[in-house]
C-alpha angles and dihedrals in degrees: 000000000000105000137061140219120207113197110195147127135249126247102233136137091238126077092246090074095063097065136092112292127177130212124188133203138174096208107020093253111063105060130194129203118244126217092010089298093298126123120283093199128023127205115233098167135071110001090351091239137084135201139172099038130198125194120192137182109226122215091251089059097256126122133228132196121201124180142167114275095228136123115185092173090059101035115016097093096034115028094027099034090229089289118131091202090062090051091052096046102033103026123117117301088202135091124212115232135195127176131195139176095208110023088248106064112056134189121242114279116270132191114221126188120210097169142061128232092278090075128081125212113336104233134195108350119209131184132211133170114243103230092192101051102028097238138092133268122210113196130182140153127260145148115250124195093212101051106030119342091189105053139038120242135185116264133187142195129189125227138171096197110016090247102083124035137189124246112284117259132181117267098182141338137181129225116252095353140071123244125200145162102050117190121183129190130176124227133164097337099320136097112222115205126195117194134172113231119203095207139008091042108022094202147060118303134200126212131167137200140170088234126061093215103036148064117336129196122222115242107221094194090067087051090051094056098040093049090063086069130070104284122234095027106096132071141146101059117198117185129196143161118260117222090246092062099260122117126235131198117195115209122198110231110208101163096106145050114314095251090056099048125108146100129323120196125230115188135198131197091209121021092201087071093056090216107134112178121206110253111183095151092067099054140068129182124189087220139343110304109205129207108331145120135264116221128184116241137184123253090250091053089049092053089044096057091040092053093045100047107013128228 
């Protein structure tokens, strides 16, 4: 696989920003707008907006997109009274889902519910294959009144078909602070887990473990690099392997005006060290991609998407 697909949304004040956008790249750094920078898929269910997308290649060769069912453009000032706490506690418990066999033709949008009424908004779904058990794990961040009504934690559910899901369980939590935006990749026997911490520290953290669901150790070299940056301004990590063997984690920089927000790449020569170095000079975006996921694709898939939607 030599190309990449980045599924994301755009930070705008109008509802068209909170939809499904595609970006393409031949190397993981130089990105092209797809479909003229307009949505490829549009939400017509739930809040009629989607954020925090994940795209995933299933073992049968098909693809799935999950996203947070949320439209701040439509509802932040009205339904949520311009209050983030209301969004977190009373936002949608559903995820939006699309499926495809070829990345061009997509199923009708479907709303799926993984949680009961003790949960608040279901934020930022991510998917990883469980290598030990042969199924998939969907993980996300939420408030839960039964576990901790004050702080978000990371929860997970298991599935084999993305139709039925196990009962949600806590994947990880942090004392006296919320954690959000988990992203997990598997490399050389280890699971590497990126998480955004709200306080102490107020930045992205990296942990690793030999077990997907188990004890993780924190990687201090990642802290050393991220602490060189302005703290509290990055979220939504998405990590992927580059074609030259290096690993890249894209961090979404939100500490500025909307039209300047977007992803910044950090690259490591060896993921086992945890040392990701900021690498702005190697990347280019046509506009600010917001909270999404990078997935490796084949050259044929790249050409198929390009042919169907244009770049």
